[in-house]
C-alpha positions as CSV (number, residue, x, y, z in Angstrom):
1,X,0.0,0.0,0.0
2,X,1.3,3.4,-0.9
3,X,0.0,6.6,0.7
4,X,0.1,10.2,-0.5
5,X,-0.7,12.8,2.1
6,X,-1.4,16.5,1.4
7,X,-3.1,19.5,2.9
8,X,-0.8,20.8,5.7
9,X,0.1,24.4,6.1
10,X,0.3,27.4,8.4
11,X,-2.9,28.6,10.0
12,X,-3.8,30.9,12.9
13,X,-5.3,29.6,16.1
14,X,-9.0,29.0,15.6
15,X,-8.6,28.3,11.9
16,X,-9.2,25.1,9.9
17,X,-7.3,22.7,7.7
18,X,-8.1,19.5,5.9
19,X,-5.6,16.8,5.3
20,X,-6.0,14.2,2.6
21,X,-4.4,10.8,2.2
22,X,-4.8,8.9,-1.0
23,X,-4.1,5.1,-0.9
24,X,-3.0,3.0,-3.8
25,X,-1.9,-0.6,-4.3
26,X,-3.5,-3.3,-2.2
27,X,-6.3,-1.0,-0.8
28,X,-8.8,-3.9,-0.4
29,X,-6.6,-5.4,2.2
30,X,-6.6,-2.3,4.5
31,X,-8.4,-2.8,7.8
32,X,-8.1,0.7,9.1
33,X,-6.6,4.1,8.2
34,X,-5.6,6.8,10.5
35,X,-3.7,10.0,11.2
36,X,-0.8,10.2,13.6
37,X,1.1,13.3,14.6
38,X,4.5,14.0,16.0
39,X,5.0,17.4,17.7
40,X,8.5,18.8,18.0
41,X,10.6,16.8,20.5
42,X,7.8,14.4,21.3
43,X,6.7,10.9,20.3
44,X,4.3,10.1,17.5
45,X,0.7,9.7,18.6
46,X,-2.5,8.4,17.1
47,X,-4.9,11.3,16.4
48,X,-7.8,9.6,14.7
49,X,-8.6,6.3,13.0
50,X,-11.4,4.9,10.8
51,X,-11.9,1.3,10.3
52,X,-13.1,-0.5,7.1
53,X,-16.5,-0.7,8.7
54,X,-16.6,3.0,9.3
55,X,-16.0,3.1,13.1
56,X,-14.0,6.0,14.2
57,X,-12.0,7.0,17.3
58,X,-10.1,10.0,18.4
59,X,-7.7,11.1,21.1
60,X,-9.4,13.2,23.7
61,X,-7.6,16.4,22.9
62,X,-9.2,16.6,19.4
63,X,-12.7,15.3,20.0
64,X,-15.3,17.7,18.8
65,X,-12.7,19.6,16.7
66,X,-11.4,17.0,14.3
67,X,-13.3,14.7,12.0
68,X,-11.9,11.7,10.1
69,X,-13.8,10.5,7.1
70,X,-13.2,8.5,3.9
71,X,-14.2,8.4,0.3
72,X,-14.1,4.8,-0.7
73,X,-14.5,5.6,-4.4
74,X,-11.3,7.6,-4.3
75,X,-9.5,5.4,-1.7
76,X,-8.9,8.6,0.2
77,X,-9.2,9.5,3.9
78,X,-9.6,13.0,5.2
79,X,-8.9,14.7,8.5
80,X,-10.9,17.9,8.9
81,X,-9.3,20.0,11.6
82,X,-11.3,22.9,13.1
83,X,-10.7,25.2,15.9
84,X,-7.0,24.5,15.7
85,X,-4.8,25.3,18.6
86,X,-1.0,25.9,18.8
87,X,-0.6,22.5,20.5
88,X,-1.9,20.9,17.3
89,X,1.3,21.9,15.7
90,X,3.1,18.8,14.5
91,X,4.1,16.7,11.5
92,X,1.0,14.6,10.6
93,X,1.4,11.2,9.1
94,X,-1.2,9.1,7.3
95,X,-1.2,5.4,8.2
96,X,-2.8,2.3,6.7
97,X,-3.0,-0.9,8.7
98,X,-3.5,-4.4,7.3
99,X,-4.1,-7.3,9.6
100,X,-2.1,-10.3,8.3
101,X,-2.6,-12.9,11.0
102,X,-1.0,-13.2,13.5
103,X,0.5,-9.7,13.1
104,X,-0.3,-6.4,11.4
105,X,1.4,-4.4,8.7
106,X,1.6,-0.6,8.7
107,X,2.2,1.6,5.7
108,X,3.0,5.3,6.1
109,X,2.6,8.3,4.0
110,X,5.2,11.1,4.0
111,X,4.6,13.6,6.7
112,X,2.8,16.9,6.2
113,X,3.6,19.9,8.5
114,X,0.7,21.6,10.3
115,X,1.7,24.8,12.1
116,X,-0.8,26.7,14.2
117,X,0.2,30.2,15.2
118,X,-1.1,31.9,18.3
C-alpha cells in the first residue's frame, strides 16, 4: 500500500485545515486508516482512526474539533481539523494498517507539516 498525504500548512489559532491521504496498491486489504502526529521533540501519537466498517475513534484532545472521514471511491481518507490550537502543531502522518494474522502491517505516508500560530 502506498499513501500520498497532502493538505498541511500554516494557520492561525481557531482556523481550519483539511488533510487528505490517497491510498493505492492493495487497498482492499486495508483494515483501518488513521492519522498520527509528531510534535517537535515528542513521540508520534495516534490522532484519529477509521476502520473499514466506518468506526472512528479520536484522542481526547481533538474530540469535537477533528473529524476523520473517507471516500471509498477515491480510496482517500480525510482529516478535517477545526478550531486549531497551537498545541496541534506537528508533522502529521497518514497510516494504513493491514491485519495479516497473526500480526499487522503498517504503511506510512510522507509527513505533512501543520503549524498553528497563536
